[in-house]
LODRENTOR-47956 format. One record per residue (C-alpha): residue number from 1; residue in one letter; x negated, y negated, z. Coordinates in steps of 0.25 Angstrom, whole numbers, plus 5000, padded with zeros to 4 digits. Example, Ala and Ser with C-alpha at 12.3 -4.5 7.8 and 13.67 -1.06 7.14 Angstrom:
<rs>
{1, A, {4951, 5018, 5031}}
{2, S, {4945, 5004, 5029}}
</rs>
This chain:
<rs>
{1, M, {4796, 5188, 4911}}
{2, E, {4804, 5197, 4919}}
{3, H, {4798, 5210, 4920}}
{4, G, {4800, 5221, 4909}}
{5, P, {4795, 5224, 4896}}
{6, A, {4791, 5213, 4886}}
{7, D, {4786, 5209, 4873}}
{8, G, {4772, 5210, 4873}}
{9, T, {4770, 5201, 4860}}
{10, P, {4768, 5188, 4868}}
{11, H, {4756, 5194, 4875}}
{12, I, {4750, 5200, 4862}}
{13, L, {4752, 5186, 4856}}
{14, G, {4744, 5180, 4867}}
{15, I, {4733, 5189, 4865}}
{16, L, {4732, 5188, 4850}}
{17, R, {4733, 5173, 4851}}
{18, N, {4723, 5169, 4862}}
{19, G, {4716, 5182, 4865}}
{20, N, {4703, 5176, 4862}}
{21, H, {4704, 5168, 4874}}
{22, L, {4706, 5180, 4884}}
{23, S, {4694, 5185, 4892}}
{24, E, {4685, 5195, 4886}}
{25, K, {4690, 5205, 4897}}
{26, T, {4705, 5203, 4893}}
{27, Q, {4701, 5204, 4878}}
{28, Q, {4694, 5218, 4881}}
{29, D, {4706, 5223, 4888}}
{30, L, {4715, 5218, 4876}}
{31, N, {4705, 5225, 4866}}
{32, K, {4710, 5238, 4873}}
{33, L, {4724, 5234, 4869}}
{34, G, {4720, 5232, 4855}}
{35, F, {4717, 5218, 4854}}
{36, R, {4704, 5213, 4847}}
{37, F, {4698, 5200, 4849}}
{38, K, {4689, 5193, 4837}}
{39, S, {4684, 5179, 4838}}
{40, N, {4698, 5171, 4836}}
{41, H, {4706, 5182, 4833}}
{42, V, {4714, 5193, 4841}}
{43, S, {4720, 5205, 4835}}
{44, H, {4726, 5218, 4840}}
{45, L, {4725, 5232, 4835}}
{46, R, {4736, 5240, 4831}}
{47, N, {4740, 5253, 4837}}
{48, D, {4734, 5262, 4825}}
{49, S, {4735, 5274, 4834}}
{50, L, {4748, 5277, 4831}}
{51, N, {4749, 5288, 4820}}
{52, L, {4763, 5287, 4814}}
{53, I, {4770, 5277, 4806}}
{54, Y, {4785, 5276, 4802}}
{55, E, {4788, 5265, 4792}}
{56, T, {4802, 5259, 4789}}
{57, N, {4806, 5248, 4779}}
{58, H, {4798, 5237, 4787}}
{59, F, {4790, 5244, 4798}}
{60, A, {4778, 5253, 4800}}
{61, I, {4781, 5259, 4814}}
{62, H, {4768, 5267, 4820}}
{63, Y, {4770, 5276, 4831}}
{64, D, {4765, 5289, 4836}}
{65, L, {4770, 5301, 4842}}
{66, S, {4759, 5305, 4851}}
{67, G, {4749, 5297, 4861}}
{68, S, {4752, 5285, 4869}}
{69, H, {4760, 5278, 4859}}
{70, A, {4770, 5289, 4856}}
{71, V, {4784, 5288, 4854}}
{72, L, {4795, 5299, 4856}}
{73, A, {4795, 5309, 4845}}
{74, E, {4809, 5312, 4846}}
{75, D, {4815, 5312, 4831}}
{76, I, {4830, 5316, 4832}}
{77, D, {4833, 5313, 4818}}
{78, F, {4820, 5320, 4813}}
{79, D, {4816, 5310, 4804}}
{80, G, {4802, 5312, 4808}}
{81, I, {4802, 5299, 4815}}
{82, P, {4802, 5297, 4831}}
{83, D, {4816, 5291, 4834}}
{84, Y, {4809, 5280, 4842}}
{85, I, {4802, 5276, 4830}}
{86, N, {4814, 5277, 4821}}
{87, Q, {4820, 5267, 4832}}
{88, V, {4809, 5258, 4830}}
{89, A, {4811, 5257, 4816}}
{90, D, {4825, 5256, 4815}}
{91, V, {4824, 5245, 4825}}
{92, F, {4813, 5236, 4818}}
{93, E, {4820, 5238, 4804}}
{94, Y, {4832, 5233, 4811}}
{95, V, {4824, 5222, 4816}}
{96, W, {4817, 5218, 4804}}
{97, S, {4832, 5218, 4797}}
{98, V, {4837, 5207, 4806}}
{99, E, {4824, 5198, 4809}}
{100, V, {4820, 5199, 4794}}
{101, D, {4831, 5202, 4786}}
{102, S, {4843, 5196, 4793}}
{103, M, {4836, 5184, 4802}}
{104, N, {4827, 5181, 4789}}
{105, Y, {4814, 5181, 4797}}
{106, D, {4801, 5184, 4788}}
{107, A, {4796, 5198, 4790}}
{108, P, {4784, 5199, 4798}}
{109, P, {4771, 5198, 4789}}
{110, T, {4764, 5210, 4785}}
{111, D, {4752, 5215, 4791}}
{112, G, {4746, 5221, 4777}}
{113, L, {4743, 5235, 4780}}
{114, Q, {4738, 5233, 4794}}
{115, G, {4748, 5244, 4799}}
{116, G, {4747, 5252, 4788}}
{117, S, {4758, 5247, 4779}}
{118, S, {4765, 5234, 4776}}
{119, K, {4776, 5236, 4786}}
{120, Y, {4777, 5230, 4799}}
{121, D, {4770, 5238, 4810}}
{122, I, {4777, 5244, 4823}}
{123, Y, {4767, 5250, 4833}}
{124, V, {4776, 5260, 4842}}
{125, S, {4766, 5260, 4853}}
{126, N, {4765, 5262, 4869}}
{127, L, {4765, 5248, 4873}}
{128, P, {4762, 5242, 4887}}
{129, S, {4774, 5245, 4897}}
{130, Q, {4779, 5231, 4897}}
{131, Y, {4780, 5228, 4881}}
{132, Y, {4792, 5230, 4872}}
{133, G, {4783, 5228, 4860}}
{134, L, {4772, 5219, 4854}}
{135, A, {4770, 5212, 4841}}
{136, Y, {4755, 5210, 4836}}
{137, T, {4751, 5199, 4827}}
{138, T, {4742, 5203, 4817}}
{139, S, {4735, 5198, 4803}}
{140, G, {4743, 5200, 4789}}
{141, A, {4751, 5188, 4788}}
{142, T, {4747, 5177, 4777}}
{143, D, {4756, 5164, 4783}}
{144, E, {4746, 5156, 4792}}
{145, N, {4754, 5158, 4805}}
{146, A, {4760, 5171, 4802}}
{147, C, {4755, 5185, 4807}}
{148, A, {4758, 5199, 4804}}
{149, S, {4761, 5209, 4816}}
{150, Y, {4764, 5222, 4821}}
{151, I, {4773, 5227, 4832}}
{152, E, {4770, 5237, 4843}}
{153, I, {4783, 5243, 4850}}
{154, R, {4785, 5253, 4862}}
{155, N, {4784, 5267, 4858}}
{156, N, {4794, 5269, 4871}}
{157, Y, {4804, 5261, 4880}}
{158, N, {4803, 5271, 4891}}
{159, A, {4799, 5261, 4901}}
{160, S, {4809, 5258, 4912}}
{161, W, {4810, 5243, 4909}}
{162, F, {4815, 5247, 4895}}
{163, Q, {4826, 5255, 4901}}
{164, D, {4837, 5243, 4899}}
{165, K, {4837, 5245, 4885}}
{166, T, {4838, 5257, 4876}}
{167, E, {4826, 5262, 4869}}
{168, L, {4832, 5257, 4855}}
{169, E, {4835, 5242, 4862}}
{170, N, {4821, 5242, 4867}}
{171, I, {4815, 5245, 4852}}
{172, Q, {4825, 5234, 4846}}
{173, V, {4821, 5223, 4856}}
{174, T, {4808, 5226, 4853}}
{175, A, {4808, 5226, 4838}}
{176, A, {4816, 5214, 4838}}
{177, H, {4807, 5206, 4847}}
{178, E, {4795, 5211, 4842}}
{179, F, {4798, 5211, 4826}}
{180, Y, {4802, 5195, 4829}}
{181, H, {4789, 5193, 4833}}
{182, A, {4783, 5199, 4820}}
{183, I, {4791, 5189, 4813}}
{184, Q, {4788, 5178, 4821}}
{185, F, {4773, 5181, 4818}}
{186, G, {4776, 5179, 4803}}
{187, Y, {4780, 5166, 4806}}
{188, N, {4770, 5160, 4816}}
{189, C, {4763, 5171, 4824}}
{190, Y, {4756, 5158, 4831}}
{191, E, {4770, 5154, 4838}}
{192, E, {4771, 5151, 4851}}
{193, I, {4774, 5165, 4859}}
{194, W, {4787, 5159, 4867}}
{195, M, {4793, 5157, 4854}}
{196, M, {4789, 5171, 4848}}
{197, E, {4794, 5178, 4861}}
{198, A, {4807, 5170, 4862}}
{199, T, {4813, 5170, 4848}}
{200, A, {4808, 5186, 4848}}
{201, V, {4818, 5187, 4861}}
{202, W, {4828, 5180, 4853}}
{203, A, {4826, 5188, 4841}}
{204, E, {4829, 5202, 4851}}
{205, D, {4843, 5196, 4853}}
{206, Q, {4846, 5193, 4838}}
{207, I, {4843, 5207, 4833}}
{208, Y, {4848, 5215, 4847}}
{209, D, {4858, 5206, 4852}}
{210, H, {4863, 5217, 4861}}
{211, I, {4850, 5221, 4869}}
{212, N, {4848, 5208, 4876}}
{213, D, {4834, 5212, 4881}}
{214, L, {4831, 5197, 4880}}
{215, Y, {4841, 5194, 4892}}
{216, R, {4830, 5199, 4902}}
{217, Y, {4821, 5187, 4899}}
{218, M, {4833, 5176, 4903}}
{219, N, {4831, 5178, 4917}}
{220, S, {4818, 5172, 4919}}
{221, W, {4819, 5162, 4910}}
{222, F, {4831, 5156, 4914}}
{223, S, {4826, 5156, 4929}}
{224, R, {4815, 5146, 4923}}
{225, P, {4823, 5138, 4913}}
{226, E, {4814, 5126, 4917}}
{227, K, {4801, 5132, 4910}}
{228, S, {4797, 5130, 4895}}
{229, L, {4804, 5138, 4885}}
{230, N, {4790, 5141, 4878}}
{231, D, {4784, 5146, 4892}}
{232, E, {4773, 5156, 4888}}
{233, S, {4769, 5158, 4902}}
{234, N, {4768, 5173, 4909}}
{235, G, {4768, 5180, 4897}}
{236, C, {4777, 5172, 4890}}
{237, S, {4789, 5177, 4900}}
{238, R, {4797, 5165, 4896}}
{239, C, {4796, 5166, 4881}}
{240, Y, {4805, 5177, 4880}}
{241, G, {4817, 5171, 4889}}
{242, S, {4815, 5159, 4879}}
{243, F, {4823, 5167, 4869}}
{244, I, {4835, 5159, 4874}}
{245, F, {4831, 5146, 4867}}
{246, F, {4831, 5153, 4854}}
{247, Q, {4845, 5160, 4857}}
{248, Y, {4850, 5147, 4859}}
{249, I, {4845, 5142, 4846}}
{250, S, {4850, 5154, 4838}}
{251, E, {4864, 5154, 4844}}
{252, H, {4865, 5139, 4843}}
{253, I, {4855, 5133, 4833}}
{254, G, {4855, 5139, 4819}}
{255, G, {4856, 5155, 4824}}
{256, H, {4844, 5164, 4822}}
{257, E, {4840, 5156, 4810}}
{258, T, {4835, 5144, 4818}}
{259, I, {4825, 5154, 4825}}
{260, R, {4819, 5159, 4812}}
{261, H, {4819, 5144, 4807}}
{262, I, {4810, 5141, 4820}}
{263, W, {4800, 5152, 4817}}
{264, N, {4800, 5147, 4801}}
{265, H, {4796, 5134, 4807}}
{266, S, {4786, 5141, 4817}}
{267, K, {4780, 5147, 4804}}
{268, S, {4775, 5134, 4799}}
{269, Y, {4770, 5129, 4811}}
{270, G, {4756, 5129, 4816}}
{271, S, {4747, 5140, 4823}}
{272, Q, {4744, 5145, 4837}}
{273, D, {4736, 5133, 4840}}
{274, H, {4749, 5123, 4837}}
{275, P, {4762, 5130, 4841}}
{276, K, {4775, 5124, 4835}}
{277, D, {4785, 5133, 4842}}
{278, F, {4793, 5121, 4846}}
{279, A, {4792, 5114, 4833}}
{280, A, {4797, 5126, 4826}}
{281, I, {4809, 5127, 4835}}
{282, Q, {4813, 5113, 4832}}
{283, D, {4811, 5114, 4817}}
{284, G, {4820, 5126, 4817}}
{285, L, {4831, 5120, 4826}}
{286, E, {4831, 5107, 4816}}
{287, E, {4835, 5117, 4804}}
{288, H, {4848, 5120, 4813}}
{289, S, {4849, 5104, 4817}}
{290, S, {4843, 5106, 4830}}
{291, T, {4832, 5102, 4838}}
{292, F, {4823, 5110, 4848}}
{293, Q, {4827, 5101, 4860}}
{294, Y, {4842, 5102, 4857}}
{295, A, {4840, 5118, 4857}}
{296, L, {4832, 5117, 4870}}
{297, S, {4842, 5109, 4878}}
{298, S, {4854, 5117, 4872}}
{299, M, {4847, 5130, 4876}}
{300, A, {4845, 5125, 4891}}
{301, I, {4860, 5121, 4891}}
{302, A, {4865, 5134, 4886}}
{303, N, {4855, 5141, 4896}}
{304, R, {4863, 5134, 4908}}
{305, L, {4876, 5138, 4903}}
{306, L, {4875, 5152, 4898}}
{307, A, {4888, 5151, 4890}}
{308, N, {4892, 5158, 4878}}
{309, N, {4905, 5151, 4877}}
{310, E, {4907, 5144, 4863}}
{311, S, {4912, 5131, 4870}}
{312, D, {4899, 5129, 4877}}
{313, A, {4891, 5129, 4863}}
{314, P, {4881, 5127, 4861}}
{315, Y, {4876, 5130, 4874}}
{316, T, {4880, 5145, 4874}}
{317, Y, {4872, 5158, 4872}}
{318, E, {4880, 5170, 4866}}
{319, E, {4876, 5180, 4876}}
{320, A, {4876, 5170, 4888}}
{321, S, {4886, 5178, 4896}}
{322, D, {4876, 5191, 4896}}
{323, Y, {4863, 5183, 4899}}
{324, P, {4858, 5188, 4912}}
{325, I, {4857, 5174, 4917}}
{326, S, {4867, 5163, 4922}}
{327, Y, {4860, 5151, 4919}}
{328, P, {4846, 5145, 4921}}
{329, S, {4838, 5143, 4934}}
{330, N, {4844, 5129, 4941}}
{331, S, {4832, 5120, 4945}}
{332, G, {4840, 5111, 4954}}
{333, T, {4854, 5107, 4959}}
{334, Y, {4857, 5092, 4961}}
{335, Y, {4870, 5084, 4968}}
{336, F, {4874, 5071, 4965}}
{337, T, {4881, 5065, 4977}}
{338, G, {4882, 5050, 4971}}
{339, E, {4868, 5045, 4975}}
{340, T, {4857, 5045, 4964}}
{341, S, {4847, 5057, 4966}}
{342, I, {4835, 5059, 4958}}
{343, E, {4831, 5075, 4957}}
{344, H, {4817, 5080, 4954}}
{345, P, {4818, 5094, 4947}}
{346, S, {4806, 5102, 4945}}
{347, P, {4800, 5100, 4931}}
{348, V, {4806, 5106, 4918}}
{349, Y, {4795, 5112, 4908}}
{350, D, {4794, 5109, 4894}}
{351, Y, {4806, 5116, 4886}}
{352, G, {4812, 5121, 4898}}
{353, S, {4825, 5117, 4907}}
{354, R, {4830, 5114, 4921}}
{355, Y, {4843, 5116, 4926}}
{356, F, {4850, 5108, 4936}}
{357, S, {4864, 5109, 4944}}
{358, I, {4871, 5096, 4946}}
{359, Y, {4883, 5092, 4956}}
{360, T, {4890, 5080, 4957}}
{361, N, {4904, 5074, 4961}}
{362, D, {4902, 5061, 4955}}
{363, P, {4898, 5055, 4941}}
{364, M, {4882, 5057, 4940}}
{365, D, {4872, 5053, 4931}}
{366, L, {4861, 5064, 4929}}
{367, T, {4847, 5058, 4924}}
{368, I, {4834, 5065, 4920}}
{369, M, {4821, 5056, 4923}}
{370, G, {4806, 5058, 4921}}
{371, E, {4794, 5050, 4918}}
{372, S, {4786, 5060, 4912}}
{373, F, {4796, 5063, 4900}}
{374, S, {4804, 5057, 4890}}
{375, N, {4818, 5058, 4887}}
{376, V, {4817, 5068, 4877}}
{377, D, {4808, 5078, 4884}}
{378, L, {4819, 5082, 4893}}
{379, D, {4834, 5085, 4890}}
{380, L, {4845, 5083, 4902}}
{381, N, {4858, 5091, 4899}}
{382, V, {4869, 5091, 4909}}
{383, I, {4879, 5102, 4907}}
{384, L, {4893, 5101, 4913}}
{385, S, {4902, 5113, 4915}}
{386, L, {4915, 5108, 4916}}
{387, D, {4926, 5112, 4925}}
{388, N, {4934, 5117, 4913}}
{389, G, {4922, 5125, 4907}}
{390, D, {4917, 5116, 4897}}
{391, I, {4902, 5113, 4896}}
{392, V, {4897, 5099, 4894}}
{393, V, {4882, 5096, 4891}}
{394, R, {4877, 5082, 4892}}
{395, N, {4862, 5077, 4888}}
{396, G, {4855, 5066, 4892}}
{397, V, {4845, 5058, 4900}}
{398, S, {4856, 5053, 4909}}
{399, I, {4869, 5061, 4910}}
{400, N, {4882, 5058, 4916}}
{401, I, {4890, 5068, 4925}}
{402, D, {4905, 5065, 4929}}
{403, P, {4911, 5075, 4937}}
{404, D, {4925, 5071, 4932}}
{405, L, {4922, 5081, 4920}}
{406, G, {4925, 5092, 4929}}
{407, I, {4912, 5098, 4930}}
{408, D, {4909, 5112, 4935}}
{409, W, {4895, 5111, 4936}}
{410, I, {4884, 5103, 4931}}
{411, S, {4870, 5108, 4925}}
{412, A, {4857, 5098, 4921}}
{413, V, {4848, 5104, 4912}}
{414, V, {4834, 5098, 4909}}
{415, T, {4827, 5103, 4898}}
{416, A, {4813, 5099, 4893}}
{417, S, {4813, 5098, 4878}}
{418, T, {4799, 5095, 4874}}
{419, D, {4785, 5099, 4878}}
{420, A, {4780, 5086, 4880}}
{421, Q, {4777, 5090, 4895}}
{422, S, {4775, 5104, 4900}}
{423, S, {4785, 5099, 4911}}
{424, Y, {4794, 5089, 4915}}
{425, S, {4798, 5082, 4928}}
{426, F, {4810, 5075, 4929}}
{427, D, {4821, 5069, 4939}}
{428, L, {4837, 5071, 4938}}
{429, V, {4843, 5058, 4943}}
{430, L, {4857, 5059, 4948}}
{431, S, {4864, 5047, 4949}}
{432, E, {4878, 5041, 4949}}
{433, G, {4887, 5044, 4935}}
{434, Y, {4900, 5039, 4929}}
{435, S, {4913, 5043, 4926}}
{436, E, {4916, 5048, 4912}}
{437, D, {4927, 5047, 4903}}
{438, Y, {4920, 5055, 4892}}
{439, S, {4906, 5060, 4890}}
{440, L, {4897, 5067, 4879}}
{441, S, {4884, 5073, 4877}}
{442, Q, {4873, 5069, 4867}}
{443, L, {4875, 5073, 4853}}
{444, S, {4867, 5085, 4850}}
{445, P, {4858, 5089, 4842}}
{446, N, {4852, 5077, 4841}}
{447, P, {4845, 5074, 4832}}
{448, F, {4853, 5083, 4823}}
{449, Y, {4846, 5091, 4812}}
{450, R, {4855, 5095, 4799}}
{451, S, {4854, 5097, 4785}}
{452, T, {4864, 5094, 4775}}
{453, N, {4868, 5109, 4774}}
{454, E, {4867, 5112, 4788}}
{455, S, {4879, 5112, 4799}}
{456, G, {4878, 5107, 4813}}
{457, S, {4882, 5096, 4822}}
{458, M, {4878, 5087, 4833}}
{459, N, {4888, 5090, 4845}}
{460, M, {4892, 5081, 4857}}
{461, D, {4900, 5086, 4869}}
{462, I, {4911, 5076, 4873}}
{463, L, {4917, 5076, 4887}}
{464, V, {4930, 5069, 4888}}
{465, I, {4935, 5066, 4902}}
{466, T, {4946, 5054, 4900}}
{467, P, {4956, 5057, 4888}}
{468, Q, {4950, 5048, 4877}}
{469, T, {4947, 5047, 4862}}
{470, I, {4932, 5048, 4859}}
{471, H, {4927, 5041, 4847}}
{472, I, {4914, 5046, 4840}}
{473, D, {4907, 5037, 4829}}
{474, I, {4894, 5039, 4822}}
{475, Y, {4885, 5029, 4816}}
{476, N, {4872, 5030, 4808}}
{477, V, {4860, 5020, 4811}}
{478, L, {4866, 5009, 4803}}
{479, G, {4878, 5008, 4810}}
{480, Q, {4886, 5014, 4800}}
{481, W, {4898, 5024, 4804}}
{482, I, {4897, 5039, 4800}}
{483, Q, {4907, 5046, 4807}}
{484, S, {4918, 5045, 4818}}
{485, F, {4926, 5055, 4827}}
{486, S, {4937, 5053, 4837}}
{487, K, {4945, 5063, 4847}}
{488, A, {4955, 5060, 4858}}
{489, Y, {4955, 5067, 4870}}
{490, D, {4967, 5068, 4879}}
{491, E, {4961, 5076, 4891}}
{492, P, {4947, 5078, 4896}}
{493, M, {4939, 5088, 4888}}
{494, S, {4925, 5091, 4881}}
{495, D, {4923, 5091, 4868}}
{496, Q, {4912, 5090, 4856}}
{497, F, {4909, 5082, 4845}}
{498, F, {4900, 5086, 4834}}
{499, W, {4894, 5078, 4822}}
{500, Y, {4890, 5086, 4810}}
{501, G, {4881, 5073, 4805}}
{502, K, {4892, 5070, 4794}}
{503, N, {4898, 5057, 4791}}
{504, T, {4914, 5055, 4790}}
{505, S, {4912, 5060, 4775}}
{506, G, {4907, 5073, 4781}}
{507, Q, {4893, 5070, 4774}}
{508, N, {4880, 5072, 4781}}
{509, V, {4874, 5060, 4787}}
{510, P, {4859, 5058, 4784}}
{511, S, {4848, 5059, 4794}}
{512, G, {4847, 5047, 4804}}
{513, I, {4853, 5042, 4817}}
{514, Y, {4867, 5041, 4821}}
{515, F, {4875, 5035, 4832}}
{516, I, {4886, 5042, 4838}}
{517, H, {4896, 5033, 4846}}
{518, I, {4906, 5038, 4855}}
{519, S, {4917, 5031, 4862}}
{520, G, {4929, 5034, 4872}}
{521, Q, {4938, 5027, 4880}}
{522, E, {4928, 5022, 4890}}
{523, K, {4914, 5023, 4884}}
{524, S, {4906, 5026, 4872}}
{525, F, {4892, 5032, 4869}}
{526, N, {4882, 5031, 4858}}
{527, Q, {4873, 5043, 4853}}
{528, K, {4862, 5043, 4843}}
{529, V, {4858, 5056, 4835}}
{530, T, {4850, 5059, 4824}}
{531, I, {4852, 5067, 4811}}
{532, I, {4841, 5074, 4804}}
{533, R, {4843, 5081, 4791}}
</rs>
């Protein structure tokens, strides 16, 4: 992670989960910091040296006015409570109102009376200089995978690296992040740390959208897009930047409720020894007619465009124009000169992406090849930015590119959408293509998950070069006609086709396999799609 302050929770969770595997010397050092190691259980002692408590509706805030943990005693409103503590109290109550009352998360489990009351405990302490705050799991929860918890927050934000934000903003970011951890612990305190950190960073922006502290994780994350989405190495430095995945989901696949649904599914899965982070994500996305593979590949495309124009949906971010990056690091630039060439890029890691710039003056075919993976392991997407400003995205193992479309730039994106291997070696083959009169993208999402009461559609981009009429016919697996569409195009243009999973009478079609036949003036295509209800 970039230099500067951080959330200490992943370090704490690493000790609480795996501390018994540390050396005796390390355990002795951690013992001085309040950690206790007994057989297979690791715990942490609360900061009981704090002498004062201020209780709000939901919180017990522990603090002191003397010693190393003292807060500034300033009390402008003369209510007998230091202004700093009033700020902490007001912020945490607001965070509760958003995360629990508005976003409908379950409140954190109670730890009984371990902090002196049944309220959630916040300890205002003199934390190590690099930490915003810390969340500790503890006993008290009754559900199998749930843990009660408490939070430590700084007694001041005077250090130089906190000065890019006001004291209040620092408290707000810390509270939003750490309290989201407390909520997570109530769903599954054994969930993978990367998902805990990425969604906690995402939560900061949901509650305090104006602060944008999360922007500082983007440069390092976008400089290594080929790394795994769930990489927890180097102190989980990539975990924070992986918020962009959940940002994409919340903006395009069901809103913030989808993230809560993911945590609902995490709650039902196994423990520390059998993480099911991606299974929980897949289940949460299925509730909104989507899949993990679609979300990951779509995010990878959106990360190359970094656009906020509605015309570029679904590959957009609302705040893209404010992001401190332009696009992900490029892994190679390839030129097609009419002769077949085979390029050998560096491998891509599971759940990571590599980006390539492509140049050609002639129709060309771009194909991805490899011996050690199946076609479902790697997604190849080609982004065409047209001269008229339109964006066209094509997906497949082999993709034709015709410069007569009027192309400004071409970017190829290779995304590893499974963890069947830790990394994937592949080749890109540039060979002779063909001139097009129209082209189209794959219908997505496919499979299409849809309940009878849920809105949503499968989408397909159509790019018409020669004026003509495009006909689309849909059939079931028995060859029975389901629905038809047609549209005449008088000039070259890009368009979109939407199918809502309905027949010609407007009724939802049942689960099953369907065939989409698309025909134009010179050629026709067939696509197979699956609907799951």
